[in-house]
PyMOL CGO cylinders between C-alpha atoms (Angstrom):
from pymol import cmd
from pymol.cgo import CYLINDER

trace = [
    CYLINDER, 0.31, 0.10, -0.20, 1.20, 2.95, -0.84, 0.3, 1, 1, 1, 1, 1, 1,
    CYLINDER, 1.20, 2.95, -0.84, 1.94, 5.59, 1.79, 0.3, 1, 1, 1, 1, 1, 1,
    CYLINDER, 1.94, 5.59, 1.79, 1.41, 9.62, 1.01, 0.3, 1, 1, 1, 1, 1, 1,
    CYLINDER, 1.41, 9.62, 1.01, 3.23, 10.91, 3.74, 0.3, 1, 1, 1, 1, 1, 1,
    CYLINDER, 3.23, 10.91, 3.74, 6.47, 8.84, 2.13, 0.3, 1, 1, 1, 1, 1, 1,
    CYLINDER, 6.47, 8.84, 2.13, 6.20, 10.83, -1.05, 0.3, 1, 1, 1, 1, 1, 1,
    CYLINDER, 6.20, 10.83, -1.05, 9.13, 12.95, -1.87, 0.3, 1, 1, 1, 1, 1, 1,
    CYLINDER, 9.13, 12.95, -1.87, 8.31, 16.67, -2.70, 0.3, 1, 1, 1, 1, 1, 1,
    CYLINDER, 8.31, 16.67, -2.70, 9.59, 18.91, -5.92, 0.3, 1, 1, 1, 1, 1, 1,
    CYLINDER, 9.59, 18.91, -5.92, 8.68, 22.28, -4.87, 0.3, 1, 1, 1, 1, 1, 1,
    CYLINDER, 8.68, 22.28, -4.87, 6.67, 21.51, -1.71, 0.3, 1, 1, 1, 1, 1, 1,
    CYLINDER, 6.67, 21.51, -1.71, 3.92, 23.70, -1.60, 0.3, 1, 1, 1, 1, 1, 1,
    CYLINDER, 3.92, 23.70, -1.60, 3.58, 26.34, 1.81, 0.3, 1, 1, 1, 1, 1, 1,
    CYLINDER, 3.58, 26.34, 1.81, 0.13, 24.53, 2.50, 0.3, 1, 1, 1, 1, 1, 1,
    CYLINDER, 0.13, 24.53, 2.50, -0.46, 20.96, 2.13, 0.3, 1, 1, 1, 1, 1, 1,
    CYLINDER, -0.46, 20.96, 2.13, -1.70, 18.17, 4.65, 0.3, 1, 1, 1, 1, 1, 1,
    CYLINDER, -1.70, 18.17, 4.65, -2.43, 14.54, 4.75, 0.3, 1, 1, 1, 1, 1, 1,
    CYLINDER, -2.43, 14.54, 4.75, -6.16, 13.98, 5.91, 0.3, 1, 1, 1, 1, 1, 1,
    CYLINDER, -6.16, 13.98, 5.91, -8.77, 10.65, 5.72, 0.3, 1, 1, 1, 1, 1, 1,
    CYLINDER, -8.77, 10.65, 5.72, -6.16, 9.25, 3.28, 0.3, 1, 1, 1, 1, 1, 1,
    CYLINDER, -6.16, 9.25, 3.28, -6.36, 12.09, 1.02, 0.3, 1, 1, 1, 1, 1, 1,
    CYLINDER, -6.36, 12.09, 1.02, -3.73, 14.82, 0.07, 0.3, 1, 1, 1, 1, 1, 1,
    CYLINDER, -3.73, 14.82, 0.07, -5.13, 18.24, 0.41, 0.3, 1, 1, 1, 1, 1, 1,
    CYLINDER, -5.13, 18.24, 0.41, -2.70, 20.77, -1.53, 0.3, 1, 1, 1, 1, 1, 1,
    CYLINDER, -2.70, 20.77, -1.53, -3.08, 24.31, -1.79, 0.3, 1, 1, 1, 1, 1, 1,
    CYLINDER, -3.08, 24.31, -1.79, -0.78, 26.05, -4.14, 0.3, 1, 1, 1, 1, 1, 1,
    CYLINDER, -0.78, 26.05, -4.14, 1.92, 28.08, -4.16, 0.3, 1, 1, 1, 1, 1, 1,
    CYLINDER, 1.92, 28.08, -4.16, 1.64, 31.66, -6.50, 0.3, 1, 1, 1, 1, 1, 1,
    CYLINDER, 1.64, 31.66, -6.50, 2.39, 31.18, -10.40, 0.3, 1, 1, 1, 1, 1, 1,
    CYLINDER, 2.39, 31.18, -10.40, 3.58, 27.45, -9.98, 0.3, 1, 1, 1, 1, 1, 1,
    CYLINDER, 3.58, 27.45, -9.98, 3.81, 25.74, -13.71, 0.3, 1, 1, 1, 1, 1, 1,
    CYLINDER, 3.81, 25.74, -13.71, 5.73, 23.25, -15.40, 0.3, 1, 1, 1, 1, 1, 1,
    CYLINDER, 5.73, 23.25, -15.40, 6.55, 24.45, -19.42, 0.3, 1, 1, 1, 1, 1, 1,
    CYLINDER, 6.55, 24.45, -19.42, 9.27, 24.40, -21.54, 0.3, 1, 1, 1, 1, 1, 1,
    CYLINDER, 9.27, 24.40, -21.54, 9.60, 27.05, -24.44, 0.3, 1, 1, 1, 1, 1, 1,
    CYLINDER, 9.60, 27.05, -24.44, 7.16, 26.19, -26.83, 0.3, 1, 1, 1, 1, 1, 1,
    CYLINDER, 7.16, 26.19, -26.83, 4.93, 29.18, -28.20, 0.3, 1, 1, 1, 1, 1, 1,
    CYLINDER, 4.93, 29.18, -28.20, 5.48, 31.25, -24.90, 0.3, 1, 1, 1, 1, 1, 1,
    CYLINDER, 5.48, 31.25, -24.90, 9.19, 30.96, -24.60, 0.3, 1, 1, 1, 1, 1, 1,
    CYLINDER, 9.19, 30.96, -24.60, 9.84, 30.77, -21.09, 0.3, 1, 1, 1, 1, 1, 1,
    CYLINDER, 9.84, 30.77, -21.09, 10.78, 27.91, -19.24, 0.3, 1, 1, 1, 1, 1, 1,
    CYLINDER, 10.78, 27.91, -19.24, 8.95, 27.07, -15.74, 0.3, 1, 1, 1, 1, 1, 1,
    CYLINDER, 8.95, 27.07, -15.74, 9.81, 24.29, -13.21, 0.3, 1, 1, 1, 1, 1, 1,
    CYLINDER, 9.81, 24.29, -13.21, 7.83, 25.60, -10.01, 0.3, 1, 1, 1, 1, 1, 1,
    CYLINDER, 7.83, 25.60, -10.01, 4.58, 23.28, -10.04, 0.3, 1, 1, 1, 1, 1, 1,
    CYLINDER, 4.58, 23.28, -10.04, 4.74, 20.79, -6.84, 0.3, 1, 1, 1, 1, 1, 1,
    CYLINDER, 4.74, 20.79, -6.84, 4.93, 17.40, -7.26, 0.3, 1, 1, 1, 1, 1, 1,
    CYLINDER, 4.93, 17.40, -7.26, 4.75, 14.44, -5.06, 0.3, 1, 1, 1, 1, 1, 1,
    CYLINDER, 4.75, 14.44, -5.06, 6.55, 11.47, -6.01, 0.3, 1, 1, 1, 1, 1, 1,
    CYLINDER, 6.55, 11.47, -6.01, 8.16, 7.99, -6.05, 0.3, 1, 1, 1, 1, 1, 1,
    CYLINDER, 8.16, 7.99, -6.05, 10.71, 6.74, -7.77, 0.3, 1, 1, 1, 1, 1, 1,
    CYLINDER, 10.71, 6.74, -7.77, 9.79, 3.80, -9.67, 0.3, 1, 1, 1, 1, 1, 1,
    CYLINDER, 9.79, 3.80, -9.67, 12.15, 0.93, -11.97, 0.3, 1, 1, 1, 1, 1, 1,
    CYLINDER, 12.15, 0.93, -11.97, 10.26, -0.40, -15.00, 0.3, 1, 1, 1, 1, 1, 1,
    CYLINDER, 10.26, -0.40, -15.00, 6.77, -0.46, -16.32, 0.3, 1, 1, 1, 1, 1, 1,
    CYLINDER, 6.77, -0.46, -16.32, 4.11, 0.99, -13.70, 0.3, 1, 1, 1, 1, 1, 1,
    CYLINDER, 4.11, 0.99, -13.70, 0.25, 1.89, -13.76, 0.3, 1, 1, 1, 1, 1, 1,
    CYLINDER, 0.25, 1.89, -13.76, -0.48, 5.00, -11.63, 0.3, 1, 1, 1, 1, 1, 1,
    CYLINDER, -0.48, 5.00, -11.63, -3.74, 5.97, -10.67, 0.3, 1, 1, 1, 1, 1, 1,
    CYLINDER, -3.74, 5.97, -10.67, -5.59, 8.91, -8.68, 0.3, 1, 1, 1, 1, 1, 1,
    CYLINDER, -5.59, 8.91, -8.68, -8.61, 10.84, -8.36, 0.3, 1, 1, 1, 1, 1, 1,
    CYLINDER, -8.61, 10.84, -8.36, -8.66, 14.67, -8.23, 0.3, 1, 1, 1, 1, 1, 1,
    CYLINDER, -8.66, 14.67, -8.23, -10.95, 16.98, -6.89, 0.3, 1, 1, 1, 1, 1, 1,
    CYLINDER, -10.95, 16.98, -6.89, -10.11, 20.51, -7.66, 0.3, 1, 1, 1, 1, 1, 1,
    CYLINDER, -10.11, 20.51, -7.66, -11.72, 24.13, -7.19, 0.3, 1, 1, 1, 1, 1, 1,
    CYLINDER, -11.72, 24.13, -7.19, -10.89, 25.00, -10.54, 0.3, 1, 1, 1, 1, 1, 1,
    CYLINDER, -10.89, 25.00, -10.54, -11.53, 28.97, -10.75, 0.3, 1, 1, 1, 1, 1, 1,
    CYLINDER, -11.53, 28.97, -10.75, -8.38, 30.40, -12.82, 0.3, 1, 1, 1, 1, 1, 1,
    CYLINDER, -8.38, 30.40, -12.82, -7.01, 30.22, -16.26, 0.3, 1, 1, 1, 1, 1, 1,
    CYLINDER, -7.01, 30.22, -16.26, -4.33, 27.42, -16.19, 0.3, 1, 1, 1, 1, 1, 1,
    CYLINDER, -4.33, 27.42, -16.19, -5.27, 25.81, -12.59, 0.3, 1, 1, 1, 1, 1, 1,
    CYLINDER, -5.27, 25.81, -12.59, -4.36, 22.23, -13.02, 0.3, 1, 1, 1, 1, 1, 1,
    CYLINDER, -4.36, 22.23, -13.02, -4.05, 18.97, -11.15, 0.3, 1, 1, 1, 1, 1, 1,
    CYLINDER, -4.05, 18.97, -11.15, -3.14, 15.45, -12.07, 0.3, 1, 1, 1, 1, 1, 1,
    CYLINDER, -3.14, 15.45, -12.07, -0.69, 12.79, -12.66, 0.3, 1, 1, 1, 1, 1, 1,
    CYLINDER, -0.69, 12.79, -12.66, 3.18, 13.51, -13.42, 0.3, 1, 1, 1, 1, 1, 1,
    CYLINDER, 3.18, 13.51, -13.42, 5.89, 10.76, -14.89, 0.3, 1, 1, 1, 1, 1, 1,
    CYLINDER, 5.89, 10.76, -14.89, 9.28, 12.62, -14.86, 0.3, 1, 1, 1, 1, 1, 1,
    CYLINDER, 9.28, 12.62, -14.86, 12.92, 12.02, -15.70, 0.3, 1, 1, 1, 1, 1, 1,
    CYLINDER, 12.92, 12.02, -15.70, 14.09, 15.41, -15.02, 0.3, 1, 1, 1, 1, 1, 1,
    CYLINDER, 14.09, 15.41, -15.02, 13.51, 19.35, -16.03, 0.3, 1, 1, 1, 1, 1, 1,
    CYLINDER, 13.51, 19.35, -16.03, 13.84, 18.08, -19.69, 0.3, 1, 1, 1, 1, 1, 1,
    CYLINDER, 13.84, 18.08, -19.69, 11.81, 14.49, -20.06, 0.3, 1, 1, 1, 1, 1, 1,
    CYLINDER, 11.81, 14.49, -20.06, 8.54, 14.57, -18.14, 0.3, 1, 1, 1, 1, 1, 1,
    CYLINDER, 8.54, 14.57, -18.14, 4.65, 14.30, -19.17, 0.3, 1, 1, 1, 1, 1, 1,
    CYLINDER, 4.65, 14.30, -19.17, 1.72, 16.02, -16.99, 0.3, 1, 1, 1, 1, 1, 1,
    CYLINDER, 1.72, 16.02, -16.99, -2.07, 14.88, -17.11, 0.3, 1, 1, 1, 1, 1, 1,
    CYLINDER, -2.07, 14.88, -17.11, -5.05, 15.59, -15.78, 0.3, 1, 1, 1, 1, 1, 1,
    CYLINDER, -5.05, 15.59, -15.78, -7.93, 18.30, -15.38, 0.3, 1, 1, 1, 1, 1, 1,
    CYLINDER, -7.93, 18.30, -15.38, -7.37, 22.21, -16.65, 0.3, 1, 1, 1, 1, 1, 1,
    CYLINDER, -7.37, 22.21, -16.65, -9.59, 25.02, -16.36, 0.3, 1, 1, 1, 1, 1, 1,
    CYLINDER, -9.59, 25.02, -16.36, -9.01, 26.91, -19.80, 0.3, 1, 1, 1, 1, 1, 1,
    CYLINDER, -9.01, 26.91, -19.80, -11.68, 29.65, -21.44, 0.3, 1, 1, 1, 1, 1, 1,
    CYLINDER, -11.68, 29.65, -21.44, -14.00, 29.15, -18.49, 0.3, 1, 1, 1, 1, 1, 1,
    CYLINDER, -14.00, 29.15, -18.49, -14.42, 24.98, -18.72, 0.3, 1, 1, 1, 1, 1, 1,
    CYLINDER, -14.42, 24.98, -18.72, -13.08, 21.33, -17.63, 0.3, 1, 1, 1, 1, 1, 1,
    CYLINDER, -13.08, 21.33, -17.63, -10.63, 20.18, -19.86, 0.3, 1, 1, 1, 1, 1, 1,
    CYLINDER, -10.63, 20.18, -19.86, -8.76, 17.12, -19.97, 0.3, 1, 1, 1, 1, 1, 1,
    CYLINDER, -8.76, 17.12, -19.97, -5.06, 18.43, -20.27, 0.3, 1, 1, 1, 1, 1, 1,
    CYLINDER, -5.06, 18.43, -20.27, -1.71, 16.61, -21.50, 0.3, 1, 1, 1, 1, 1, 1,
    CYLINDER, -1.71, 16.61, -21.50, 1.87, 18.39, -21.72, 0.3, 1, 1, 1, 1, 1, 1,
    CYLINDER, 1.87, 18.39, -21.72, 4.72, 16.04, -23.23, 0.3, 1, 1, 1, 1, 1, 1,
    CYLINDER, 4.72, 16.04, -23.23, 7.83, 17.54, -22.73, 0.3, 1, 1, 1, 1, 1, 1,
    CYLINDER, 7.83, 17.54, -22.73, 11.28, 16.02, -24.44, 0.3, 1, 1, 1, 1, 1, 1,
    CYLINDER, 11.28, 16.02, -24.44, 13.53, 19.38, -24.28, 0.3, 1, 1, 1, 1, 1, 1,
    CYLINDER, 13.53, 19.38, -24.28, 10.31, 21.65, -25.48, 0.3, 1, 1, 1, 1, 1, 1,
    CYLINDER, 10.31, 21.65, -25.48, 6.47, 21.12, -24.48, 0.3, 1, 1, 1, 1, 1, 1,
    CYLINDER, 6.47, 21.12, -24.48, 3.73, 20.36, -26.41, 0.3, 1, 1, 1, 1, 1, 1,
    CYLINDER, 3.73, 20.36, -26.41, 0.01, 20.86, -25.28, 0.3, 1, 1, 1, 1, 1, 1,
    CYLINDER, 0.01, 20.86, -25.28, -3.21, 19.19, -26.19, 0.3, 1, 1, 1, 1, 1, 1,
    CYLINDER, -3.21, 19.19, -26.19, -6.23, 19.40, -24.33, 0.3, 1, 1, 1, 1, 1, 1,
    CYLINDER, -6.23, 19.40, -24.33, -10.09, 18.23, -24.72, 0.3, 1, 1, 1, 1, 1, 1,
    CYLINDER, -10.09, 18.23, -24.72, -13.68, 19.32, -23.02, 0.3, 1, 1, 1, 1, 1, 1,
    CYLINDER, -13.68, 19.32, -23.02, -14.70, 16.73, -20.43, 0.3, 1, 1, 1, 1, 1, 1,
    CYLINDER, -14.70, 16.73, -20.43, -17.62, 16.49, -18.26, 0.3, 1, 1, 1, 1, 1, 1,
    CYLINDER, -17.62, 16.49, -18.26, -16.49, 16.23, -14.21, 0.3, 1, 1, 1, 1, 1, 1,
    CYLINDER, -16.49, 16.23, -14.21, -17.97, 14.11, -12.14, 0.3, 1, 1, 1, 1, 1, 1,
    CYLINDER, -17.97, 14.11, -12.14, -19.21, 15.32, -8.81, 0.3, 1, 1, 1, 1, 1, 1,
    CYLINDER, -19.21, 15.32, -8.81, -16.37, 12.96, -7.36, 0.3, 1, 1, 1, 1, 1, 1,
    CYLINDER, -16.37, 12.96, -7.36, -14.00, 14.96, -9.36, 0.3, 1, 1, 1, 1, 1, 1,
    CYLINDER, -14.00, 14.96, -9.36, -12.32, 12.80, -12.10, 0.3, 1, 1, 1, 1, 1, 1,
    CYLINDER, -12.32, 12.80, -12.10, -10.11, 9.45, -12.17, 0.3, 1, 1, 1, 1, 1, 1,
    CYLINDER, -10.11, 9.45, -12.17, -6.95, 9.29, -14.85, 0.3, 1, 1, 1, 1, 1, 1,
    CYLINDER, -6.95, 9.29, -14.85, -4.12, 6.78, -14.85, 0.3, 1, 1, 1, 1, 1, 1,
    CYLINDER, -4.12, 6.78, -14.85, -0.78, 6.58, -16.63, 0.3, 1, 1, 1, 1, 1, 1,
    CYLINDER, -0.78, 6.58, -16.63, 0.90, 3.36, -17.83, 0.3, 1, 1, 1, 1, 1, 1,
    CYLINDER, 0.90, 3.36, -17.83, 4.59, 3.06, -19.06, 0.3, 1, 1, 1, 1, 1, 1,
    CYLINDER, 4.59, 3.06, -19.06, 5.48, 0.17, -20.98, 0.3, 1, 1, 1, 1, 1, 1,
    CYLINDER, 5.48, 0.17, -20.98, 8.74, 0.89, -22.18, 0.3, 1, 1, 1, 1, 1, 1,
    CYLINDER, 8.74, 0.89, -22.18, 9.40, 4.15, -23.73, 0.3, 1, 1, 1, 1, 1, 1,
    CYLINDER, 9.40, 4.15, -23.73, 5.15, 4.64, -24.63, 0.3, 1, 1, 1, 1, 1, 1,
    CYLINDER, 5.15, 4.64, -24.63, 3.19, 6.49, -21.79, 0.3, 1, 1, 1, 1, 1, 1,
    CYLINDER, 3.19, 6.49, -21.79, 0.00, 5.70, -21.92, 0.3, 1, 1, 1, 1, 1, 1,
    CYLINDER, 0.00, 5.70, -21.92, -2.77, 8.70, -20.67, 0.3, 1, 1, 1, 1, 1, 1,
    CYLINDER, -2.77, 8.70, -20.67, -6.02, 7.45, -19.87, 0.3, 1, 1, 1, 1, 1, 1,
    CYLINDER, -6.02, 7.45, -19.87, -9.21, 8.89, -17.73, 0.3, 1, 1, 1, 1, 1, 1,
    CYLINDER, -9.21, 8.89, -17.73, -12.15, 7.30, -16.56, 0.3, 1, 1, 1, 1, 1, 1,
    CYLINDER, -12.15, 7.30, -16.56, -15.38, 8.20, -18.14, 0.3, 1, 1, 1, 1, 1, 1,
    CYLINDER, -15.38, 8.20, -18.14, -18.27, 7.89, -15.44, 0.3, 1, 1, 1, 1, 1, 1,
    CYLINDER, -18.27, 7.89, -15.44, -20.71, 7.77, -18.32, 0.3, 1, 1, 1, 1, 1, 1,
    CYLINDER, -20.71, 7.77, -18.32, -19.61, 4.95, -20.43, 0.3, 1, 1, 1, 1, 1, 1,
    CYLINDER, -19.61, 4.95, -20.43, -18.00, 3.31, -16.99, 0.3, 1, 1, 1, 1, 1, 1,
    CYLINDER, -18.00, 3.31, -16.99, -14.95, 2.60, -19.29, 0.3, 1, 1, 1, 1, 1, 1,
    CYLINDER, -14.95, 2.60, -19.29, -11.27, 4.15, -19.50, 0.3, 1, 1, 1, 1, 1, 1,
    CYLINDER, -11.27, 4.15, -19.50, -10.68, 6.52, -22.35, 0.3, 1, 1, 1, 1, 1, 1,
    CYLINDER, -10.68, 6.52, -22.35, -7.42, 6.62, -23.97, 0.3, 1, 1, 1, 1, 1, 1,
    CYLINDER, -7.42, 6.62, -23.97, -6.38, 10.13, -24.34, 0.3, 1, 1, 1, 1, 1, 1,
    CYLINDER, -6.38, 10.13, -24.34, -2.95, 10.28, -25.53, 0.3, 1, 1, 1, 1, 1, 1,
    CYLINDER, -2.95, 10.28, -25.53, 0.18, 7.69, -26.37, 0.3, 1, 1, 1, 1, 1, 1,
    CYLINDER, 0.18, 7.69, -26.37, 3.08, 9.52, -25.93, 0.3, 1, 1, 1, 1, 1, 1,
    CYLINDER, 3.08, 9.52, -25.93, 6.81, 9.41, -25.96, 0.3, 1, 1, 1, 1, 1, 1,
    CYLINDER, 6.81, 9.41, -25.96, 9.25, 9.62, -23.31, 0.3, 1, 1, 1, 1, 1, 1,
    CYLINDER, 9.25, 9.62, -23.31, 12.73, 8.11, -23.58, 0.3, 1, 1, 1, 1, 1, 1,
    CYLINDER, 12.73, 8.11, -23.58, 13.58, 4.92, -21.70, 0.3, 1, 1, 1, 1, 1, 1,
    CYLINDER, 13.58, 4.92, -21.70, 15.11, 4.66, -18.48, 0.3, 1, 1, 1, 1, 1, 1,
    CYLINDER, 15.11, 4.66, -18.48, 15.92, 2.19, -15.41, 0.3, 1, 1, 1, 1, 1, 1,
    CYLINDER, 15.92, 2.19, -15.41, 13.96, 4.52, -13.31, 0.3, 1, 1, 1, 1, 1, 1,
    CYLINDER, 13.96, 4.52, -13.31, 11.38, 7.54, -13.46, 0.3, 1, 1, 1, 1, 1, 1,
    CYLINDER, 11.38, 7.54, -13.46, 9.62, 9.42, -10.73, 0.3, 1, 1, 1, 1, 1, 1,
    CYLINDER, 9.62, 9.42, -10.73, 5.78, 9.19, -10.63, 0.3, 1, 1, 1, 1, 1, 1,
    CYLINDER, 5.78, 9.19, -10.63, 3.44, 10.67, -8.26, 0.3, 1, 1, 1, 1, 1, 1,
    CYLINDER, 3.44, 10.67, -8.26, 0.64, 13.73, -8.58, 0.3, 1, 1, 1, 1, 1, 1,
    CYLINDER, 0.64, 13.73, -8.58, 1.11, 17.36, -9.32, 0.3, 1, 1, 1, 1, 1, 1,
    CYLINDER, 1.11, 17.36, -9.32, -0.86, 20.65, -9.44, 0.3, 1, 1, 1, 1, 1, 1,
    CYLINDER, -0.86, 20.65, -9.44, 0.44, 24.16, -10.57, 0.3, 1, 1, 1, 1, 1, 1,
    CYLINDER, 0.44, 24.16, -10.57, -1.70, 27.68, -10.51, 0.3, 1, 1, 1, 1, 1, 1,
    CYLINDER, -1.70, 27.68, -10.51, 0.22, 29.78, -13.34, 0.3, 1, 1, 1, 1, 1, 1,
    CYLINDER, 0.22, 29.78, -13.34, -1.74, 32.58, -12.52, 0.3, 1, 1, 1, 1, 1, 1,
    CYLINDER, -1.74, 32.58, -12.52, -2.36, 32.91, -9.08, 0.3, 1, 1, 1, 1, 1, 1,
    CYLINDER, -2.36, 32.91, -9.08, -1.66, 30.87, -5.46, 0.3, 1, 1, 1, 1, 1, 1,
    CYLINDER, -1.66, 30.87, -5.46, -4.97, 29.07, -3.48, 0.3, 1, 1, 1, 1, 1, 1,
    CYLINDER, -4.97, 29.07, -3.48, -5.84, 26.48, -6.11, 0.3, 1, 1, 1, 1, 1, 1,
    CYLINDER, -5.84, 26.48, -6.11, -7.24, 23.92, -3.78, 0.3, 1, 1, 1, 1, 1, 1,
    CYLINDER, -7.24, 23.92, -3.78, -6.93, 20.01, -4.62, 0.3, 1, 1, 1, 1, 1, 1,
    CYLINDER, -6.93, 20.01, -4.62, -7.73, 16.79, -2.93, 0.3, 1, 1, 1, 1, 1, 1,
    CYLINDER, -7.73, 16.79, -2.93, -5.82, 13.38, -4.30, 0.3, 1, 1, 1, 1, 1, 1,
    CYLINDER, -5.82, 13.38, -4.30, -7.51, 10.35, -3.41, 0.3, 1, 1, 1, 1, 1, 1,
    CYLINDER, -7.51, 10.35, -3.41, -6.90, 6.76, -4.14, 0.3, 1, 1, 1, 1, 1, 1,
    CYLINDER, -6.90, 6.76, -4.14, -3.37, 7.44, -5.54, 0.3, 1, 1, 1, 1, 1, 1,
    CYLINDER, -3.37, 7.44, -5.54, -1.97, 4.13, -6.50, 0.3, 1, 1, 1, 1, 1, 1,
    CYLINDER, -1.97, 4.13, -6.50, 1.46, 2.91, -8.38, 0.3, 1, 1, 1, 1, 1, 1,
    CYLINDER, 1.46, 2.91, -8.38, 1.40, -0.93, -9.42, 0.3, 1, 1, 1, 1, 1, 1,
    CYLINDER, 1.40, -0.93, -9.42, 2.55, -2.85, -11.84, 0.3, 1, 1, 1, 1, 1, 1,
    CYLINDER, 2.55, -2.85, -11.84, 1.65, -1.92, -15.38, 0.3, 1, 1, 1, 1, 1, 1,
    CYLINDER, 1.65, -1.92, -15.38, -1.97, -2.67, -16.92, 0.3, 1, 1, 1, 1, 1, 1,
    CYLINDER, -1.97, -2.67, -16.92, -1.59, -5.17, -19.92, 0.3, 1, 1, 1, 1, 1, 1,
    CYLINDER, -1.59, -5.17, -19.92, -0.51, -3.38, -23.42, 0.3, 1, 1, 1, 1, 1, 1,
    CYLINDER, -0.51, -3.38, -23.42, -3.89, -4.16, -25.45, 0.3, 1, 1, 1, 1, 1, 1,
    CYLINDER, -3.89, -4.16, -25.45, -4.87, -0.90, -26.71, 0.3, 1, 1, 1, 1, 1, 1,
    CYLINDER, -4.87, -0.90, -26.71, -8.27, -2.20, -28.35, 0.3, 1, 1, 1, 1, 1, 1,
    CYLINDER, -8.27, -2.20, -28.35, -11.36, -4.46, -27.45, 0.3, 1, 1, 1, 1, 1, 1,
    CYLINDER, -11.36, -4.46, -27.45, -11.84, -6.19, -30.74, 0.3, 1, 1, 1, 1, 1, 1,
]
cmd.load_cgo(trace, "trace")
C-alpha cells in the first residue's frame, strides 16, 4: 500500500496536509511546468509529490479541485528530469474543465479536450510500457477508461511518478488527491477488437 507521507516533493507547497487518506494541497503563486514552446519561457516551479519507480507501471488517482482561474491544473506526472516529463489531468481553460496533457522532450507540447466532470472529481491513470506512456481518464458515463494520448518518453531504469498541481495565474488553488496507487503496468492491449 502506497503511503502518501512517504512521497518526496519537488517544489513542496507551503500549505498541504494528509487527511482521511487524501493529500490536500493549496498551491503557491505562479507555479507551473512548461518549456519554451509558443510562450518562450521555462517553468519548473509546479508542485510534484512523487515516488521513484523502476520499470513499467500504472499509476492512478482521483482528483477533485476548486478550479476557478485560467490554467489551474492537477493530475499525474511522470518525470525523468527537468527536460523530459509528462503531466496529465484536469486544467481550467476558457471557462471550462478540460483534460490536458503536456509532453516535454526538451520542449513542451500541449493537447486538451473538454470533459464533463463528475461531482466526485476525475479519475485518471498513466501507464508506462518501455518508452511509451499511455494517458487515460475514466468516463463515468460509459464506465470505461478512455485513451487520450500515447506519448513518448525516453527509456530509463527509473522514473519519478506522482501527483502534480499548478496555478500559473494565482496562488491558493485547492485540490484533493485520493486513492493514489502505483502498481504493475496494465496489459498492453489498447483495443477490445
